[in-house]
C-alpha positions, 0 to 999 in steps of 0.5 A: 499500500504506497499510500505515500505517493508524490513525496518527491519534488515538493514545490516551495509554496506559500499558500498552506493547503491539504495539497501543500501539506507534507508528503509521504509515509509518515504524514500519510500514516498520520492522516490515517491516525487522525480519522481512527480517533475522532468522533464524527459526530463532532467537530474537531477542536483547535486544541485537539488538532494542535495536540495531534500535530506536535505528537506527530511532529508537525509544525503547529501552524497546520492547525486552521487547515488540518481542522478545515481539512478533517471537518470538510472530509466528515461532511462530505456526502460519500455516495448517492445516498447522501451518507457522510461520515458525521452522520455516523454513530458508534454503533454503525461504524467499526474502525480499523476492522481486523480480518482473517482470509484462509487460503486453503489450497496453493493459489496461483497469480495466473487463476486470480488474475484471471478472475479480477480481469474478467469480473472487473473493468479496473483490474483488466487494464492492469499489468498481470499479477505476479506473485509466489504461489501462496497458502496459509493466512491472509491477515488485514485491517480495513480503515473503516466498516459502517452501516448506512440504511440497512447496508454495509460499506468499506471505506479506505483513507488515501493521502496520495498527492494527485495534484495541486488542486481539488480539480486534479483528483477526478475519476480518471486521476484516481483510477490511474492511481488505483491501478498504479498501485494495485488498489483495486486487488486490495479493496477485491480481498477487503470485499471478500473479508467483509463478505464472509463476516457478514455472512457468518454474522447476518441472519439471511445475509444476501450480498446483492442486499446487504453489501454496499460497496467501496469508497476510497477517499483520496484525502487531498482532494475531497471537498464538501461542495464537490463529490465528484472529486477525492471519492472513488466508489465501486462495488465489486460484481457478486460474480467476482466475489463468490468466484474469490470465495471459492478460489481461496477456499480451494475450489478453483474448478468451481471459481473458474 
């Protein structure tokens, strides 16, 4: 997860904004951590933001920018349902959901690559997957899982720098970043993990009825005024999730 993309060639820029906030892996980790800590339903206080900047080793002068930035992200509509983070109380969200996905038989890259290329247009435009054959247990964490209007969504924060204005965070630019860093495979694995979790926990679980979709927030491009920028949404096809489920369970012939 190369979340610090754009760490090089930072220009001397007097205007302080989300686009000029320090780049790289450390600032990316810092921004992730902020959204793990806060109560989405409450505006962040200047004192708390100042304290977090101090703890993170950043200059306190960033406080007004960071405060506005966080509140903008919290209030931005995330999809066509109108949901925003600041509408999610504690009972409707799970931060940093840990998951384990068993790989019950040797998983070949060609088999997984064929599936995701067939069912996901984003993956179809990527280079072929190339990893050593694996078997065992896949462990990971989903930044945020939340429930809204009876459906469950997974959300991931990205601090990648795509340009020096919100207008740089178009669907096309975000799609390119998703492909470059193979975030497509990331959200496909997250979807499989959440699918299995919900199947275990919900009576009469049905993917089409209960799984709402995937949301990737490119934090530097999110504004509360224009939801076309900085917010990448998708929803893996049920056929892909079902086939991946079978593949990871060792039933490749059923998955293909």
